[in-house]
C-alpha positions, 0 to 999 in steps of 0.5 A: 813855328811862330814866336808866339808858338814858342814862347808857349812851348816854353812856358809850359815846359816851365810849369812842368818843371814846375810839377814835377817838382811839387811832386818830388817834394810831395813824396819826399814829405811823404817819406816823412810821414810813413817813417814817422808812422813806423816809429810811432807804431801808427798805421799806415794806410788811413783811408779817411786822410785819403777820402779828405785828400781826394775831396779837397783836391776836387774841390780845389780842382773844380775851383780852378775850372779842372774837372771832378774826373781829372782830379780824381784820376791826377790823386788816383796815381800820386796816391797810388805813389805815395803807398808804393812809397809807404809799402817800401818803408814799412817793409824796413820797419814791419812786416805787413801792411794794414790795409790796401792803398786802392781801398780808399 
């Protein structure tokens, strides 16, 4: 293995660490938002917001050379996890979920 390859791998490892840190922070904010929604009586699922997030991500991704399919797939996973977190929080605050995240 060459030194150049090792350096590329180290850089990829650093980037992976950053990706995980950003995802962790994003989901922590999702927890705060979900708790606020429960306290304020705001419906958990807001389909328009999900559509906005996905559209913005696709645009930003295209500007960075990422394919639309990749960005949409990635955000499906991120939003699914956010919905799981919201479900967990809403179960502790109310009895039922307003809408299924998959409908977005």
